[in-house]
C-alpha positions in Angstrom: 80.5 61.2 15.4 78.0 58.8 17.2 74.8 58.4 15.1 73.0 56.4 17.6 72.0 53.5 15.4 73.3 50.7 17.2 70.9 48.1 18.0 67.9 50.1 15.9 65.6 48.1 13.8 66.1 49.1 9.9 63.9 48.0 7.4 65.2 48.4 3.6 63.3 48.0 0.6 65.1 47.5 -2.7 68.0 46.5 -0.2 69.5 43.6 -2.0 71.5 45.9 -4.8 72.0 49.1 -5.7 71.6 52.0 -3.2 69.9 49.8 -1.1 72.4 47.4 -1.0 74.6 50.1 0.4 72.4 51.2 3.0 72.2 47.7 4.3 75.8 47.5 4.7 75.9 51.1 6.1 73.4 50.3 8.6 74.7 47.1 9.7 78.1 48.9 10.2 77.1 51.1 12.6 75.3 48.0 14.9 71.7 48.4 13.6 69.9 45.0 13.1 68.9 45.3 9.2 66.1 43.3 7.2 66.3 43.9 3.7 63.4 43.2 0.7 63.7 42.5 -2.4 61.3 40.3 -4.8 64.1 38.3 -6.4 65.2 35.4 -4.3 68.7 35.5 -6.1 69.6 39.0 -5.2 68.8 38.4 -1.5 70.9 35.6 -1.2 73.5 37.4 -3.3 73.3 40.4 -0.7 73.3 38.0 2.5 76.4 36.6 1.0 78.5 40.1 0.0 77.5 41.2 3.4 78.3 38.1 5.5 82.2 38.6 3.8 82.2 41.9 5.7 80.7 40.0 9.1 77.2 41.5 9.0 74.1 39.5 9.0 71.1 40.5 7.7 67.5 39.1 7.9 65.9 38.6 4.5 62.3 39.0 3.3 61.1 38.1 -0.3 58.1 40.5 -1.1 56.4 42.0 -4.0 56.0 45.7 -2.5 53.2 46.7 -5.6 50.9 45.0 -3.2 49.3 46.5 -0.5 49.0 43.1 1.6 52.3 41.8 0.7 53.9 45.1 2.0 52.1 44.7 5.2 53.1 41.2 5.3 56.7 42.0 5.1 56.6 44.6 7.7 55.0 42.2 10.3 57.5 39.4 9.2 60.5 41.7 9.9 58.6 43.0 13.1 58.6 39.5 14.2 62.1 38.4 13.4 63.6 41.7 14.7 61.3 43.8 16.8 59.4 47.2 16.0 60.6 48.6 13.0 62.9 51.9 13.8 63.8 53.1 10.5 62.4 52.4 7.2 64.4 53.3 4.1 62.7 53.0 0.9 64.9 52.0 -2.4 62.5 49.6 -3.8 61.5 50.4 -7.6 62.7 51.8 -10.8 60.4 53.1 -13.3 61.3 52.1 -16.9 62.4 54.7 -19.5 60.3 55.3 -22.5 61.1 57.4 -25.9 58.5 60.3 -25.4 56.8 58.8 -28.8 56.4 55.3 -27.0 53.9 56.5 -24.0 51.1 55.3 -23.3 48.2 54.6 -20.6 50.2 51.5 -19.8 53.2 53.1 -19.8 52.0 55.6 -17.1 50.4 52.8 -15.0 53.4 50.7 -15.0 55.7 53.8 -13.7 53.5 54.2 -10.8 53.2 50.5 -10.0 56.8 50.4 -10.3 57.8 53.4 -8.1 55.5 55.1 -6.6 53.2 52.1 -4.7 56.4 50.2 -3.3 57.2 53.2 -1.6 54.0 54.2 0.0 52.8 50.7 0.8 55.4 50.0 3.0 55.6 53.4 4.5 51.7 52.8 5.3 52.2 50.1 7.4 55.5 51.2 9.1 53.6 54.6 9.9 50.7 52.8 11.3 53.0 50.7 13.4 55.1 53.4 14.5 52.2 55.6 15.2 50.4 52.9 17.2 53.4 52.4 19.4 53.5 56.1 20.2 50.2 56.7 21.2 50.2 53.6 23.4 53.3 54.7 25.1 54.4 58.3 24.4 57.7 58.0 26.1 58.3 55.4 23.1 61.7 56.8 20.8 59.7 58.2 17.5 60.9 56.5 14.3 62.3 57.3 11.0 61.4 57.2 7.4 63.8 57.9 4.2 62.6 57.6 0.7 65.1 57.2 -1.9 63.3 59.0 -4.8 65.0 60.6 -7.7 65.8 63.7 -9.4 63.5 62.9 -12.2 60.5 63.9 -10.3 62.2 67.6 -10.2 64.2 67.9 -13.3 62.3 66.9 -16.3 64.0 64.4 -18.6 61.8 63.4 -22.1 62.8 59.7 -21.4 61.8 59.7 -18.0 58.4 61.5 -18.0 56.1 58.7 -16.5 58.8 57.5 -14.2 59.4 61.4 -12.9 55.9 61.9 -12.4 55.7 58.6 -10.1 58.9 60.7 -8.5 57.1 64.0 -8.0 54.2 62.2 -6.5 56.4 60.9 -3.9 57.6 64.0 -2.9 54.9 65.4 -2.3 53.4 62.4 -0.5 57.1 62.6 1.8 56.1 66.4 2.4 52.5 66.1 3.4 53.3 62.8 5.7 56.2 64.3 7.6 53.7 67.2 8.4 51.1 65.3 9.4 53.2 62.7 11.6 55.7 65.8 12.9 53.2 65.8 15.9 54.3 62.7 17.1 57.8 62.9 16.6 58.2 60.8 13.5 60.5 62.0 11.0 60.0 61.6 7.2 62.6 62.5 4.9 63.6 62.2 1.4 66.8 62.1 -1.0 66.6 62.8 -4.6 69.7 61.3 -6.1 70.8 62.0 -9.2 72.7 59.3 -11.6 74.4 56.9 -9.7 76.4 54.4 -10.7 74.3 51.3 -9.9 72.9 48.6 -12.3 69.8 50.9 -12.5 71.7 53.7 -14.6 72.6 51.1 -17.3 69.3 51.1 -18.6 69.3 55.1 -19.1 72.8 54.9 -20.7 71.7 51.9 -23.4 68.8 54.1 -24.3 70.4 57.4 -25.0 73.3 55.4 -26.7 70.9 54.0 -28.8 69.1 57.3 -29.3 72.7 59.0 -30.0 74.2 56.3 -32.0 77.3 56.2 -29.8 78.9 53.4 -27.4 77.7 53.1 -23.7 81.1 54.3 -22.7 80.6 57.5 -24.6 77.1 57.8 -23.3 78.8 58.0 -19.8 81.5 60.2 -20.8 79.3 62.8 -22.3 76.9 62.9 -19.3 79.6 63.1 -16.5 81.2 66.0 -18.1 77.9 67.8 -17.8 77.9 67.1 -14.1 79.6 70.2 -12.2 81.2 67.6 -9.9 82.5 65.9 -13.0 81.2 62.1 -12.0 78.1 60.2 -11.4 77.6 59.9 -7.1 78.2 56.3 -5.9 75.7 54.4 -4.0 77.6 54.4 -0.7 77.5 58.6 -0.7 73.7 58.3 -1.2 73.7 55.9 2.1 76.0 58.2 4.1 73.3 60.7 3.6 70.4 58.2 4.6 72.1 57.2 7.8 72.2 61.0 9.0 68.6 61.6 8.2 67.8 58.4 10.0 69.7 59.1 13.2 69.2 61.1 16.4 71.7 63.7 14.7 68.9 64.8 12.4 66.3 65.3 15.1 65.2 68.3 13.6 65.0 67.5 9.9 61.3 66.5 8.8 59.9 66.9 5.5 63.1 67.7 3.5 64.2 66.6 0.3 67.8 66.7 -0.4 69.2 66.8 -3.7 72.2 64.8 -4.4 72.8 65.5 -8.1 76.4 67.0 -8.5 75.0 70.5 -8.1 72.2 70.7 -11.0 73.1 67.3 -12.8 71.1 66.6 -15.6 69.5 63.1 -15.8 69.8 60.8 -18.9 
């Protein structure tokens, strides 16, 4: 199936590792022109090296997306390097897990700064750019946004309350902005992965192992046993759905929140 992504300019936040990196590889394989964003220079360099081994070249942009001006700057930088952005994939940010007894005002604030704003700020900058192009030339092909959020905003977990609240806010923003920008043809969708085999899940496994007094491997085995599909997702599986949502094959899909949790998998 031709997804029509060849030559598209794709900006991927959090693209240096995990699901974001899998998305960078997948879009590159489709012939897209990819820019990845991370605040960690070492992670960016490692990602470029890994992708280069497969013959893929990506533009690197280092930025702290907690600040609105940094997000604006990185969008302008990517546009200057590759051209106007056709697709934004938001993978940046992961809120820290807490035992509920340790939650305080700072923890809730940190969760929003870690997950909500690093998604909202780049989206705001890209949507403004897309809308301006379309209003100037209605024949311009509309762009697409895919937000990688997480099931923590839909299924409550007692160690992910603050981060889950940030995820829930992102789901609302995704649907609300999708409604607003649909009249221009811009599509905004989201994916809610459940536990996925990335570096980020290790934090959850470590906390759960500590709480239960078991090893990390035992915690993983117990949690995967509760998933109807019998395992956690792989990052590449999330990336495949992101490809579809961003492509012309999903031209009538907007405001959708796609669950990818192995059919009711609990979060840890």
